Phi, psi and omega in degrees: 000172188295149176277327183286137176288352179267359176253124184252160179268126174260141178226167174302327183288315185266359185302310184298318182280319186276329183247308184300327182259007184273152175259159181083197186262131178231142182234131177238128174263112175272122189213175173212151182298326184279355186268111180302308178301328178296316180294325178292327181284335184312306180299328178293316179299317180297317180297317179296318180299319180291322183289326185252024179303133182087346180248325182225131173273130184243130180231156169237138177235121177282114185291336178288327182269343185225080186283338187291310185295313178301324178295318180301325182259016174055042180282121183255331181225152177233154359288144171232131176248122177249135179257129179245136174240122183052040175086355182249138179294131181238343181198163182207139174236135179244137179095174180282098184269145174293155183304320183296329177291319178295316180297318178299320179294318177300310182302323181298330187251356180284000000 
């Protein structure tokens, strides 16, 4: 799991209350331990979470432990980062994206 205290764990159980009912911008990194690009993206997600603390809620969801939510959002490949605004998906990035691409996406929705 994440090293940053600003990255929270999303699960099938807490998704509705922590993400679906939240206001503002929320970002979820859908990942798995066996996924190399997911592990490479991890430090970038943590850096973004630390940089945007108070502006963006950042979560990571392990797709192996939580199969329902990734299926609901038709996730076919990981890592996939989905951005939610007021509980609704507004943007999505697939693959190990550079930090500036993630930041540009955040800025677009803040």
